[in-house]
MDAnalysis code that builds the backbone (N, CA, C; Angstrom):
import MDAnalysis as mda
import numpy as np

u = mda.Universe.empty(702, n_residues=234, atom_resindex=np.repeat(np.arange(234), 3), trajectory=True)
u.add_TopologyAttr("name", ["N", "CA", "C"] * 234)
u.add_TopologyAttr("resid", np.arange(1, 235))
u.add_TopologyAttr("resname", ["UNK", "UNK", "UNK", "UNK", "UNK", "UNK", "UNK", "UNK", "UNK", "UNK", "UNK", "UNK", "UNK", "UNK", "UNK", "UNK", "UNK", "UNK", "UNK", "UNK", "UNK", "UNK", "UNK", "UNK", "UNK", "UNK", "UNK", "UNK", "UNK", "UNK", "UNK", "UNK", "UNK", "UNK", "UNK", "UNK", "UNK", "UNK", "UNK", "UNK", "UNK", "UNK", "UNK", "UNK", "UNK", "UNK", "UNK", "UNK", "UNK", "UNK", "UNK", "UNK", "UNK", "UNK", "UNK", "UNK", "UNK", "UNK", "UNK", "UNK", "UNK", "UNK", "UNK", "UNK", "UNK", "UNK", "UNK", "UNK", "UNK", "UNK", "UNK", "UNK", "UNK", "UNK", "UNK", "UNK", "UNK", "UNK", "UNK", "UNK", "UNK", "UNK", "UNK", "UNK", "UNK", "UNK", "UNK", "UNK", "UNK", "UNK", "UNK", "UNK", "UNK", "UNK", "UNK", "UNK", "UNK", "UNK", "UNK", "UNK", "UNK", "UNK", "UNK", "UNK", "UNK", "UNK", "UNK", "UNK", "UNK", "UNK", "UNK", "UNK", "UNK", "UNK", "UNK", "UNK", "UNK", "UNK", "UNK", "UNK", "UNK", "UNK", "UNK", "UNK", "UNK", "UNK", "UNK", "UNK", "UNK", "UNK", "UNK", "UNK", "UNK", "UNK", "UNK", "UNK", "UNK", "UNK", "UNK", "UNK", "UNK", "UNK", "UNK", "UNK", "UNK", "UNK", "UNK", "UNK", "UNK", "UNK", "UNK", "UNK", "UNK", "UNK", "UNK", "UNK", "UNK", "UNK", "UNK", "UNK", "UNK", "UNK", "UNK", "UNK", "UNK", "UNK", "UNK", "UNK", "UNK", "UNK", "UNK", "UNK", "UNK", "UNK", "UNK", "UNK", "UNK", "UNK", "UNK", "UNK", "UNK", "UNK", "UNK", "UNK", "UNK", "UNK", "UNK", "UNK", "UNK", "UNK", "UNK", "UNK", "UNK", "UNK", "UNK", "UNK", "UNK", "UNK", "UNK", "UNK", "UNK", "UNK", "UNK", "UNK", "UNK", "UNK", "UNK", "UNK", "UNK", "UNK", "UNK", "UNK", "UNK", "UNK", "UNK", "UNK", "UNK", "UNK", "UNK", "UNK", "UNK", "UNK", "UNK", "UNK", "UNK", "UNK", "UNK", "UNK", "UNK", "UNK", "UNK", "UNK", "UNK", "UNK"])
u.atoms.positions = np.array([
    [-5.040, 14.261, 19.896],
    [-4.758, 13.481, 18.688],
    [-6.051, 13.003, 18.042],
    [-6.023, 12.899, 16.723],
    [-7.176, 12.400, 15.988],
    [-7.233, 10.868, 16.073],
    [-8.439, 10.323, 15.975],
    [-8.609, 8.872, 15.965],
    [-8.390, 8.345, 14.556],
    [-7.523, 7.356, 14.435],
    [-7.144, 6.772, 13.148],
    [-8.080, 5.621, 12.798],
    [-8.506, 5.561, 11.548],
    [-9.280, 4.423, 11.051],
    [-8.453, 3.646, 10.045],
    [-8.400, 2.345, 10.195],
    [-7.664, 1.490, 9.254],
    [-8.617, 0.448, 8.693],
    [-8.802, 0.477, 7.377],
    [-9.556, -0.580, 6.707],
    [-8.550, -1.671, 6.372],
    [-8.589, -2.763, 7.123],
    [-7.568, -3.791, 7.002],
    [-8.093, -5.100, 6.450],
    [-7.256, -6.123, 6.575],
    [-7.616, -7.447, 6.093],
    [-7.229, -7.719, 4.666],
    [-6.570, -6.735, 4.020],
    [-6.235, -6.861, 2.598],
    [-4.721, -6.858, 2.375],
    [-3.893, -7.693, 2.978],
    [-4.286, -8.801, 3.801],
    [-3.955, -8.580, 5.268],
    [-4.196, -9.582, 6.072],
    [-4.008, -9.490, 7.519],
    [-2.577, -9.187, 7.949],
    [-1.575, -9.782, 7.282],
    [-0.183, -9.550, 7.666],
    [0.175, -8.068, 7.555],
    [-0.272, -7.434, 6.486],
    [0.015, -6.014, 6.288],
    [-0.734, -5.157, 7.300],
    [-1.939, -5.565, 7.670],
    [-2.717, -4.824, 8.655],
    [-1.996, -4.794, 9.996],
    [-1.460, -5.929, 10.404],
    [-0.674, -6.005, 11.637],
    [0.549, -5.096, 11.533],
    [1.187, -5.082, 10.360],
    [2.376, -4.260, 10.157],
    [2.031, -2.774, 10.288],
    [0.893, -2.361, 9.753],
    [0.452, -0.967, 9.892],
    [0.359, -0.592, 11.368],
    [-0.333, -1.424, 12.130],
    [-0.526, -1.127, 13.552],
    [0.816, -1.009, 14.271],
    [1.701, -1.968, 14.025],
    [3.005, -1.970, 14.691],
    [3.842, -0.755, 14.285],
    [3.784, -0.383, 12.999],
    [4.569, 0.754, 12.529],
    [4.050, 2.068, 13.109],
    [2.735, 2.188, 13.265],
    [2.172, 3.389, 13.887],
    [2.634, 3.500, 15.335],
    [2.572, 2.406, 16.060],
    [3.016, 2.403, 17.463],
    [4.497, 2.746, 17.555],
    [5.326, 2.163, 16.678],
    [6.757, 2.452, 16.666],
    [7.022, 3.926, 16.387],
    [6.235, 4.511, 15.469],
    [6.408, 5.930, 15.130],
    [6.123, 6.816, 16.340],
    [5.102, 6.473, 17.117],
    [4.784, 7.274, 18.292],
    [5.785, 7.051, 19.409],
    [6.311, 5.833, 19.519],
    [7.384, 5.587, 20.487],
    [8.583, 6.484, 20.178],
    [8.945, 6.555, 18.905],
    [10.076, 7.378, 18.475],
    [9.785, 8.852, 18.692],
    [8.552, 9.256, 18.388],
    [8.171, 10.653, 18.534],
    [8.173, 11.085, 19.998],
    [7.620, 10.234, 20.861],
    [7.532, 10.573, 22.286],
    [8.893, 10.504, 22.960],
    [9.609, 9.404, 22.704],
    [10.960, 9.263, 23.223],
    [11.081, 9.211, 24.728],
    [9.973, 9.049, 25.431],
    [10.021, 9.113, 26.890],
    [9.322, 7.931, 27.561],
    [8.944, 6.932, 26.763],
    [8.259, 5.778, 27.333],
    [6.911, 6.107, 27.926],
    [6.263, 7.169, 27.404],
    [5.003, 7.631, 27.983],
    [3.803, 6.777, 27.589],
    [3.980, 5.901, 26.575],
    [2.871, 5.071, 26.074],
    [1.702, 5.925, 25.580],
    [2.020, 7.100, 25.061],
    [0.992, 8.033, 24.601],
    [0.635, 7.734, 23.142],
    [-0.172, 6.689, 22.955],
    [-0.547, 6.246, 21.625],
    [-1.920, 6.793, 21.228],
    [-2.169, 6.918, 19.919],
    [-3.482, 7.383, 19.465],
    [-4.532, 6.280, 19.553],
    [-5.786, 6.688, 19.531],
    [-6.867, 5.714, 19.414],
    [-6.953, 5.272, 17.954],
    [-7.096, 3.962, 17.744],
    [-7.097, 3.398, 16.394],
    [-8.276, 2.440, 16.240],
    [-9.045, 2.638, 15.182],
    [-10.149, 1.739, 14.849],
    [-9.714, 0.896, 13.657],
    [-9.674, -0.411, 13.823],
    [-9.302, -1.323, 12.732],
    [-10.520, -2.155, 12.348],
    [-10.888, -2.104, 11.059],
    [-11.980, -2.946, 10.570],
    [-11.391, -3.868, 9.512],
    [-11.419, -5.160, 9.787],
    [-10.818, -6.138, 8.886],
    [-11.889, -6.738, 7.979],
    [-11.727, -6.536, 6.688],
    [-12.707, -7.012, 5.722],
    [-12.440, -8.471, 5.354],
    [-13.388, -9.074, 4.654],
    [-13.200, -10.429, 4.128],
    [-12.480, -10.321, 2.791],
    [-11.212, -10.665, 2.793],
    [-10.388, -10.484, 1.605],
    [-10.914, -11.274, 0.410],
    [-11.356, -12.511, 0.637],
    [-11.841, -13.349, -0.461],
    [-13.037, -12.709, -1.157],
    [-13.888, -12.067, -0.380],
    [-15.061, -11.409, -0.964],
    [-14.635, -10.260, -1.868],
    [-13.745, -9.406, -1.369],
    [-13.319, -8.242, -2.145],
    [-12.567, -8.656, -3.406],
    [-11.589, -9.549, -3.259],
    [-10.803, -9.983, -4.415],
    [-11.695, -10.718, -5.422],
    [-12.646, -11.493, -4.917],
    [-13.575, -12.192, -5.803],
    [-14.380, -11.233, -6.659],
    [-14.809, -10.131, -6.066],
    [-15.562, -9.121, -6.819],
    [-14.688, -8.480, -7.900],
    [-13.425, -8.225, -7.569],
    [-12.511, -7.661, -8.566],
    [-12.276, -8.646, -9.707],
    [-12.076, -9.911, -9.365],
    [-11.833, -10.923, -10.393],
    [-13.025, -11.054, -11.334],
    [-14.232, -10.858, -10.803],
    [-15.450, -10.922, -11.619],
    [-15.773, -9.589, -12.270],
    [-14.861, -8.604, -12.100],
    [-15.020, -7.253, -12.652],
    [-16.306, -6.581, -12.162],
    [-16.685, -6.896, -10.940],
    [-17.841, -6.254, -10.308],
    [-17.335, -5.093, -9.457],
    [-16.860, -4.049, -10.142],
    [-16.189, -2.959, -9.466],
    [-17.135, -2.113, -8.614],
    [-18.360, -1.944, -9.068],
    [-19.330, -1.183, -8.277],
    [-19.614, -1.888, -6.962],
    [-19.811, -3.208, -7.034],
    [-20.078, -3.983, -5.821],
    [-18.861, -3.974, -4.894],
    [-17.666, -4.039, -5.485],
    [-16.443, -4.000, -4.677],
    [-16.330, -2.665, -3.946],
    [-16.609, -1.583, -4.656],
    [-16.581, -0.259, -4.033],
    [-17.589, -0.160, -2.903],
    [-18.812, -0.620, -3.166],
    [-19.867, -0.536, -2.163],
    [-19.515, -1.334, -0.910],
    [-18.855, -2.462, -1.097],
    [-18.456, -3.269, 0.052],
    [-17.509, -2.484, 0.957],
    [-16.489, -1.860, 0.350],
    [-15.536, -1.104, 1.147],
    [-16.160, 0.159, 1.729],
    [-17.067, 0.758, 0.994],
    [-17.774, 1.949, 1.489],
    [-18.570, 1.616, 2.751],
    [-19.265, 0.490, 2.734],
    [-20.028, 0.064, 3.913],
    [-19.097, -0.136, 5.116],
    [-17.937, -0.723, 4.866],
    [-16.971, -0.953, 5.952],
    [-16.428, 0.367, 6.496],
    [-16.200, 1.336, 5.614],
    [-15.700, 2.632, 6.050],
    [-16.755, 3.400, 6.848],
    [-18.015, 3.212, 6.502],
    [-19.090, 3.827, 7.296],
    [-19.034, 3.301, 8.739],
    [-18.736, 2.025, 8.881],
    [-18.628, 1.437, 10.221],
    [-17.431, 2.011, 10.978],
    [-16.346, 2.256, 10.249],
    [-15.170, 2.862, 10.868],
    [-15.495, 4.268, 11.365],
    [-16.224, 5.018, 10.555],
    [-16.606, 6.363, 10.981],
    [-17.532, 6.305, 12.191],
    [-18.478, 5.387, 12.163],
    [-19.410, 5.244, 13.282],
    [-18.688, 4.899, 14.584],
    [-17.535, 4.252, 14.454],
    [-16.748, 3.874, 15.631],
    [-15.923, 5.044, 16.171],
    [-15.940, 6.176, 15.457],
    [-15.291, 7.372, 15.982],
    [-14.040, 7.835, 15.275],
    [-13.678, 7.224, 14.156],
    [-12.472, 7.645, 13.443],
    [-12.656, 9.029, 12.834],
    [-11.588, 9.826, 12.850],
    [-11.598, 11.161, 12.240],
    [-11.123, 11.148, 10.795],
    [-10.357, 10.137, 10.451],
    [-9.911, 9.931, 9.071],
    [-9.556, 8.459, 8.946],
    [-9.311, 7.999, 7.713],
    [-9.043, 6.571, 7.531],
    [-8.089, 6.331, 6.375],
    [-7.570, 5.106, 6.345],
    [-6.718, 4.662, 5.246],
    [-7.140, 3.262, 4.817],
    [-6.862, 2.949, 3.567],
    [-7.012, 1.589, 3.044],
    [-5.625, 0.975, 3.122],
    [-5.465, -0.062, 3.953],
    [-4.119, -0.587, 4.218],
    [-3.655, -1.578, 3.156],
    [-3.872, -1.223, 1.911],
    [-3.457, -2.049, 0.771],
    [-3.456, -1.166, -0.466],
    [-2.640, -1.538, -1.434],
    [-2.559, -0.764, -2.676],
    [-3.699, -1.075, -3.636],
    [-4.039, -2.354, -3.772],
    [-5.021, -2.765, -4.781],
    [-6.353, -2.025, -4.695],
    [-6.976, -1.864, -3.508],
    [-8.265, -1.164, -3.474],
    [-8.190, 0.299, -3.886],
    [-6.980, 0.843, -4.009],
    [-6.862, 2.237, -4.453],
    [-7.251, 2.420, -5.915],
    [-7.432, 1.336, -6.642],
    [-7.941, 1.480, -8.007],
    [-9.375, 1.987, -7.982],
    [-10.023, 1.899, -6.808],
    [-11.389, 2.383, -6.624],
    [-11.425, 3.605, -5.705],
    [-10.271, 4.196, -5.445],
    [-10.155, 5.231, -4.410],
    [-11.080, 6.410, -4.651],
    [-11.109, 6.926, -5.851],
    [-11.919, 8.114, -6.129],
    [-13.411, 7.850, -5.912],
    [-13.882, 6.688, -6.376],
    [-15.292, 6.334, -6.202],
    [-15.632, 6.171, -4.718],
    [-14.713, 5.579, -3.973],
    [-14.945, 5.359, -2.542],
    [-14.959, 6.680, -1.793],
    [-13.958, 7.528, -2.021],
    [-13.893, 8.800, -1.304],
    [-15.104, 9.677, -1.584],
    [-15.614, 9.614, -2.809],
    [-16.767, 10.435, -3.177],
    [-18.024, 10.065, -2.401],
    [-18.075, 8.829, -1.886],
    [-19.280, 8.361, -1.207],
    [-19.088, 8.147, 0.296],
    [-17.933, 8.544, 0.799],
    [-17.654, 8.371, 2.229],
    [-17.357, 9.728, 2.848],
    [-18.120, 10.100, 3.858],
    [-17.922, 11.374, 4.534],
    [-16.859, 11.214, 5.622],
    [-15.698, 10.786, 5.172],
    [-14.570, 10.547, 6.062],
    [-13.307, 10.751, 5.237],
    [-12.433, 11.673, 5.630],
    [-11.222, 11.910, 4.834],
    [-10.358, 10.648, 4.750],
    [-9.871, 10.358, 3.547],
    [-8.999, 9.214, 3.320],
    [-7.635, 9.703, 2.845],
    [-6.593, 9.040, 3.283],
    [-5.240, 9.349, 2.815],
    [-4.852, 8.296, 1.781],
    [-4.558, 8.727, 0.565],
    [-4.219, 7.807, -0.525],
    [-2.764, 7.351, -0.433],
    [-2.572, 6.048, -0.431],
    [-1.210, 5.494, -0.412],
    [-0.475, 5.827, -1.711],
    [-1.211, 5.931, -2.812],
    [-0.600, 6.231, -4.107],
    [-0.116, 7.669, -4.143],
    [-0.935, 8.576, -3.626],
    [-0.587, 9.992, -3.630],
    [0.646, 10.267, -2.776],
    [0.697, 9.702, -1.580],
    [1.855, 9.978, -0.717],
    [3.113, 9.279, -1.239],
    [2.945, 8.146, -1.909],
    [4.097, 7.478, -2.521],
    [4.641, 8.304, -3.682],
    [3.751, 8.890, -4.467],
    [4.177, 9.755, -5.574],
    [4.934, 10.970, -5.051],
    [4.463, 11.527, -3.947],
    [5.157, 12.660, -3.330],
    [6.565, 12.258, -2.893],
    [6.681, 11.063, -2.319],
    [7.985, 10.570, -1.880],
    [8.919, 10.342, -3.063],
    [8.401, 9.744, -4.122],
    [9.211, 9.491, -5.312],
    [9.729, 10.798, -5.901],
    [8.866, 11.786, -5.932],
    [9.275, 13.098, -6.443],
    [10.343, 13.717, -5.538],
    [10.173, 13.549, -4.234],
    [11.110, 14.142, -3.280],
    [12.520, 13.569, -3.422],
    [12.633, 12.291, -3.798],
    [13.966, 11.686, -3.942],
    [14.503, 11.832, -5.367],
    [13.720, 12.488, -6.229],
    [14.177, 12.752, -7.587],
    [14.015, 11.608, -8.564],
    [13.146, 10.652, -8.244],
    [12.928, 9.513, -9.146],
    [12.225, 9.971, -10.427],
    [12.599, 9.360, -11.532],
    [12.000, 9.695, -12.826],
    [11.381, 8.483, -13.516],
    [11.828, 7.276, -13.141],
    [11.322, 6.061, -13.780],
    [11.268, 4.956, -12.719],
    [10.050, 4.667, -12.250],
    [9.878, 3.732, -11.130],
    [9.273, 2.410, -11.599],
    [9.875, 1.319, -11.155],
    [9.262, 0.008, -11.373],
    [8.171, -0.190, -10.336],
    [7.045, -0.735, -10.751],
    [5.920, -0.982, -9.854],
    [5.718, -2.481, -9.688],
    [5.822, -2.953, -8.438],
    [5.545, -4.344, -8.105],
    [4.303, -4.392, -7.238],
    [3.399, -5.313, -7.530],
    [2.178, -5.431, -6.742],
    [1.330, -6.575, -7.251],
    [0.057, -6.542, -6.911],
    [-0.848, -7.547, -7.456],
    [-1.056, -7.298, -8.945],
    [-1.627, -8.269, -9.602],
    [-1.960, -8.123, -11.020],
    [-2.878, -6.930, -11.230],
    [-3.840, -6.750, -10.310],
    [-4.771, -5.618, -10.416],
    [-4.009, -4.296, -10.383],
    [-3.040, -4.201, -9.489],
    [-2.277, -2.964, -9.339],
    [-1.366, -2.720, -10.538],
    [-0.642, -3.745, -10.965],
    [0.318, -3.557, -12.054],
    [-0.356, -3.316, -13.400],
    [-1.545, -3.884, -13.607],
    [-2.200, -3.742, -14.914],
    [-3.191, -2.580, -14.970],
    [-3.473, -1.967, -13.832],
    [-4.349, -0.795, -13.817],
    [-3.509, 0.460, -14.003],
    [-4.174, 1.603, -14.183],
    [-3.421, 2.832, -14.444],
    [-3.483, 3.839, -13.303],
    [-3.996, 3.434, -12.117],
    [-4.132, 4.433, -11.055],
    [-2.779, 4.907, -10.537],
    [-1.777, 4.058, -10.560],
    [-0.433, 4.513, -10.206],
    [0.142, 5.385, -11.322],
    [-0.022, 4.938, -12.554],
    [0.538, 5.673, -13.692],
    [0.005, 7.095, -13.756],
    [-1.300, 7.267, -13.535],
    [-1.905, 8.590, -13.621],
    [-1.366, 9.521, -12.543],
    [-1.283, 9.027, -11.313],
    [-0.784, 9.858, -10.215],
    [0.669, 10.259, -10.423],
    [1.490, 9.317, -10.865],
    [2.909, 9.608, -11.034],
    [3.167, 10.472, -12.265],
    [2.358, 10.295, -13.304],
    [2.524, 11.087, -14.515],
    [2.339, 12.573, -14.235],
    [1.464, 12.898, -13.285],
    [1.253, 14.303, -12.923],
    [2.520, 14.928, -12.344],
    [3.442, 14.091, -11.909],
    [4.724, 14.576, -11.394],
    [5.867, 14.251, -12.363],
    [5.499, 13.935, -13.588],
    [6.483, 13.624, -14.636],
    [7.369, 12.440, -14.256],
    [6.763, 11.447, -13.616],
    [7.465, 10.223, -13.263],
    [6.822, 9.064, -14.019],
    [7.637, 8.289, -14.705],
    [7.141, 7.165, -15.497],
    [7.062, 5.903, -14.642],
    [6.001, 5.131, -14.849],
    [5.831, 3.854, -14.163],
    [6.138, 2.719, -15.146],
    [7.006, 1.809, -14.725],
    [7.376, 0.643, -15.524],
    [6.905, -0.611, -14.788],
    [6.265, -1.529, -15.511],
    [5.830, -2.783, -14.891],
    [6.503, -3.967, -15.579],
    [6.585, -5.110, -14.908],
    [7.163, -6.312, -15.528],
    [6.343, -6.771, -16.733],
    [6.874, -7.760, -17.466],
    [6.114, -8.289, -18.600],
    [4.966, -9.172, -18.087],
    [4.111, -9.591, -19.002],
    [2.884, -10.297, -18.601],
    [3.165, -11.586, -17.821],
    [4.148, -12.344, -18.266],
    [4.484, -13.590, -17.568],
    [4.980, -13.305, -16.156],
    [5.786, -12.269, -16.012],
    [6.305, -11.891, -14.695],
    [5.184, -11.379, -13.794],
    [4.254, -10.644, -14.368],
    [3.105, -10.153, -13.609],
    [2.298, -11.314, -13.047],
    [2.037, -12.303, -13.884],
    [1.267, -13.470, -13.438],
    [2.014, -14.219, -12.325],
    [3.327, -14.351, -12.465],
    [4.122, -15.061, -11.464],
    [4.117, -14.311, -10.129],
    [4.338, -13.003, -10.178],
    [4.334, -12.199, -8.956],
    [2.976, -12.265, -8.268],
    [1.916, -12.145, -9.055],
    [0.557, -12.196, -8.502],
    [0.299, -13.527, -7.800],
    [0.743, -14.617, -8.420],
    [0.564, -15.938, -7.836],
    [1.304, -16.056, -6.504],
    [2.532, -15.562, -6.457],
    [3.319, -15.636, -5.231],
    [2.705, -14.779, -4.118],
    [2.148, -13.654, -4.499],
    [1.519, -12.796, -3.500],
    [0.358, -13.506, -2.806],
    [-0.516, -14.110, -3.598],
    [-1.723, -14.698, -3.024],
    [-1.503, -16.098, -2.448],
    [-0.487, -16.812, -2.945],
    [-0.238, -18.166, -2.450],
    [0.825, -18.224, -1.358],
    [1.559, -17.127, -1.194],
    [2.617, -17.115, -0.184],
    [2.531, -15.888, 0.725],
    [2.839, -14.709, 0.212],
    [2.985, -13.529, 1.055],
    [1.708, -13.175, 1.822],
    [0.561, -13.243, 1.152],
    [-0.693, -12.914, 1.825],
    [-0.998, -13.900, 2.957],
    [-0.377, -15.063, 2.912],
    [-0.564, -16.085, 3.943],
    [0.552, -16.051, 4.986],
    [1.424, -15.044, 4.880],
    [2.522, -14.929, 5.835],
    [3.691, -15.837, 5.543],
    [3.795, -16.316, 4.303],
    [4.893, -17.205, 3.901],
    [5.899, -16.390, 3.082],
    [7.143, -16.311, 3.567],
    [8.172, -15.511, 2.907],
    [9.387, -16.399, 2.631],
    [9.560, -16.763, 1.366],
    [10.618, -17.686, 0.970],
    [11.787, -16.945, 0.338],
    [12.997, -17.381, 0.654],
    [14.195, -16.764, 0.088],
    [14.218, -16.885, -1.430],
    [13.764, -18.039, -1.941],
    [13.797, -18.215, -3.397],
    [12.830, -17.272, -4.119],
    [11.704, -16.980, -3.467],
    [10.757, -16.029, -4.051],
    [11.358, -14.628, -4.054],
    [11.988, -14.263, -2.954],
    [12.651, -12.958, -2.856],
    [13.730, -12.823, -3.926],
    [14.541, -13.860, -4.110],
    [15.615, -13.818, -5.102],
    [15.056, -13.684, -6.520],
    [13.952, -14.384, -6.785],
    [13.339, -14.308, -8.117],
    [12.795, -12.905, -8.388],
    [12.198, -12.290, -7.383],
    [11.677, -10.928, -7.547],
    [12.825, -9.958, -7.789],
    [13.913, -10.126, -7.061],
    [15.087, -9.281, -7.291],
    [15.633, -9.487, -8.702],
    [15.506, -10.703, -9.212],
    [15.912, -10.967, -10.589],
    [15.055, -10.195, -11.579],
    [13.767, -10.112, -11.301],
    [12.859, -9.341, -12.153],
    [13.225, -7.861, -12.106],
    [13.526, -7.366, -10.904],
    [13.923, -5.962, -10.750],
    [15.220, -5.693, -11.519],
    [16.168, -6.611, -11.434],
    [17.431, -6.455, -12.162],
    [17.181, -6.387, -13.660],
    [16.257, -7.204, -14.134],
    [15.885, -7.211, -15.549],
    [15.288, -5.862, -15.957],
    [14.422, -5.316, -15.111],
    [13.803, -4.013, -15.399],
    [14.849, -2.900, -15.380],
    [15.808, -3.009, -14.482],
    [16.870, -2.008, -14.401],
    [17.707, -2.009, -15.671],
    [18.031, -3.214, -16.160],
    [18.854, -3.332, -17.366],
    [18.106, -2.869, -18.612],
    [16.821, -3.248, -18.716],
    [16.062, -2.960, -19.941],
    [15.457, -1.564, -19.969],
    [15.097, -1.032, -18.796],
    [14.344, 0.235, -18.765],
    [15.013, 1.340, -17.959],
    [16.191, 1.053, -17.406],
    [16.938, 2.074, -16.668],
    [16.098, 2.686, -15.537],
    [15.408, 1.850, -14.786],
    [14.605, 2.345, -13.666],
    [15.533, 2.915, -12.585],
    [15.029, 3.900, -11.817],
    [15.847, 4.496, -10.760],
    [15.223, 4.347, -9.368],
    [14.108, 3.607, -9.280],
    [13.483, 3.317, -7.984],
    [12.488, 2.179, -8.181],
    [12.140, 1.526, -7.077],
    [11.180, 0.424, -7.106],
    [10.079, 0.712, -6.086],
    [8.825, 0.616, -6.521],
    [7.681, 0.819, -5.635],
    [7.204, -0.537, -5.129],
    [7.251, -0.733, -3.830],
    [6.693, -1.945, -3.238],
    [5.180, -1.734, -3.148],
    [4.515, -1.949, -4.281],
    [3.102, -1.611, -4.425],
    [2.144, -2.657, -3.905],
    [2.586, -3.425, -2.948],
    [1.726, -4.326, -2.185],
    [2.247, -4.240, -0.758],
    [1.365, -4.037, 0.204],
    [1.835, -3.795, 1.578],
    [2.319, -5.055, 2.280],
    [2.339, -6.192, 1.578],
    [3.034, -7.375, 2.086],
    [4.516, -7.353, 1.704],
    [4.866, -6.684, 0.629],
    [6.254, -6.678, 0.177],
    [7.242, -6.133, 1.223],
    [6.894, -5.076, 1.984],
    [7.846, -4.592, 2.988],
    [8.180, -5.608, 4.067],
    [7.354, -6.643, 4.213],
    [7.660, -7.699, 5.171],
    [8.742, -8.632, 4.636],
    [8.940, -8.587, 3.317],
    [9.988, -9.384, 2.679],
    [11.224, -8.542, 2.398],
    [11.016, -7.317, 1.919],
    [12.121, -6.420, 1.586],
    [12.225, -5.353, 2.673],
    [13.058, -5.613, 3.658],
    [13.121, -4.775, 4.856],
    [14.127, -3.632, 4.760],
    [15.009, -3.691, 3.763],
    [16.020, -2.643, 3.623],
    [15.535, -1.536, 2.689],
    [16.162, -0.391, 2.778],
    [15.763, 0.748, 1.952],
    [16.285, 0.639, 0.528],
    [17.330, -0.154, 0.332],
    [17.917, -0.297, -1.010],
    [18.260, -1.744, -1.308],
    [18.045, -2.127, -2.561],
    [18.496, -3.404, -3.116],
    [18.976, -3.114, -4.532],
    [20.012, -3.811, -4.965],
    [20.545, -3.626, -6.326],
    [20.892, -2.162, -6.596],
    [21.272, -1.451, -5.523],
    [21.621, -0.034, -5.601],
    [20.443, 0.830, -6.064],
    [19.225, 0.368, -5.763],
    [18.004, 1.116, -6.093],
    [17.203, 1.355, -4.816],
    [16.632, 2.557, -4.645],
    [15.738, 2.766, -3.500],
    [14.447, 1.966, -3.686],
    [14.068, 1.229, -2.650],
    [12.811, 0.485, -2.643],
    [11.826, 1.282, -1.790],
    [10.795, 1.814, -2.417],
    [9.832, 2.669, -1.728],
    [8.826, 1.801, -0.976],
    [8.930, 1.835, 0.338],
    [8.076, 1.050, 1.235],
    [6.748, 1.786, 1.378],
    [5.731, 1.354, 0.664],
    [4.457, 2.091, 0.677],
    [3.788, 2.076, 2.046],
    [4.008, 1.010, 2.820],
    [3.458, 0.985, 4.180],
    [4.082, 2.091, 5.021],
    [5.417, 2.167, 5.025],
    [6.115, 3.155, 5.841],
    [5.753, 4.575, 5.403],
    [5.674, 4.789, 4.106],
    [5.315, 6.110, 3.578],
    [3.898, 6.485, 4.008],
    [2.999, 5.518, 3.931],
    [1.609, 5.731, 4.329],
    [1.522, 6.019, 5.827],
    [2.250, 5.252, 6.613],
    [2.240, 5.433, 8.069],
    [2.757, 6.825, 8.443],
    [3.795, 7.289, 7.769],
    [4.302, 8.639, 8.039],
    [3.200, 9.676, 7.843],
    [2.418, 9.521, 6.778],
    [1.316, 10.454, 6.510],
    [0.211, 10.310, 7.555],
    [-0.047, 9.070, 7.988],
    [-1.059, 8.817, 9.022],
    [-0.684, 9.529, 10.317],
    [0.564, 9.386, 10.726],
    [1.021, 9.999, 11.976],
    [0.929, 11.519, 11.900],
    [1.337, 12.103, 10.778],
    [1.252, 13.558, 10.615],
    [-0.194, 14.038, 10.717],
    [-1.116, 13.306, 10.078],
    [-2.534, 13.699, 10.134],
    [-3.069, 13.537, 11.554],
    [-2.643, 12.504, 12.219],
    [-3.131, 12.204, 13.565],
    [-2.803, 13.313, 14.555],
    [-1.608, 13.876, 14.454],
    [-1.175, 14.880, 15.421],
    [-1.424, 16.301, 14.946],
    [-1.943, 16.466, 13.729],
    [-2.201, 17.813, 13.211],
    [-3.374, 18.453, 13.945],
    [-3.335, 19.752, 14.037],
    [-4.390, 20.494, 14.733],
    [-5.594, 20.683, 13.807],
])
């Protein structure tokens, strides 16, 4: 098996979820209690530093920070790596170009999944950086899938809840209900046929595959499936 590299800390709750989901996938795959797990290198970054650079629009410095961390992951023996968050994928191309370590894009594998289920118009929920950037839109457009985002006020509210609650491991029923209300609004106004949980903290709140009769695409689970396939590939 190949050694997996995880660039984590963006945020910590999602990083733990990645590790647990990978272990669960191998338990299911082995089915014999063999404890035959892959070697995994986890490097947890300082989230405040990275987000601060994005807020100051210092994108080159933000990229360089993650690149330095990925170099450390490679030095530790990883054969490939992932960024365990959606937001840093806005810098994915710049990062991959400067890192001699194959990376699996969460956006690319999510787009493949959306296409596989026949989605044509997906609502995107995530941080403000993710919802207002076009890295999801560009990837999905290549598969003739439209990305729909909430209005500006809703984007600001979701972003606030992510950083003041979910990233800190706080999951409130009222926040979940409000987000479902936003999704219902998008369904009524834009006829969306799927929802992208474009922040890897969201799957810790939305644990089912469907809500409001819409498939909720768990980007963590989709990413983990790709990680496991790469890990066991020859």
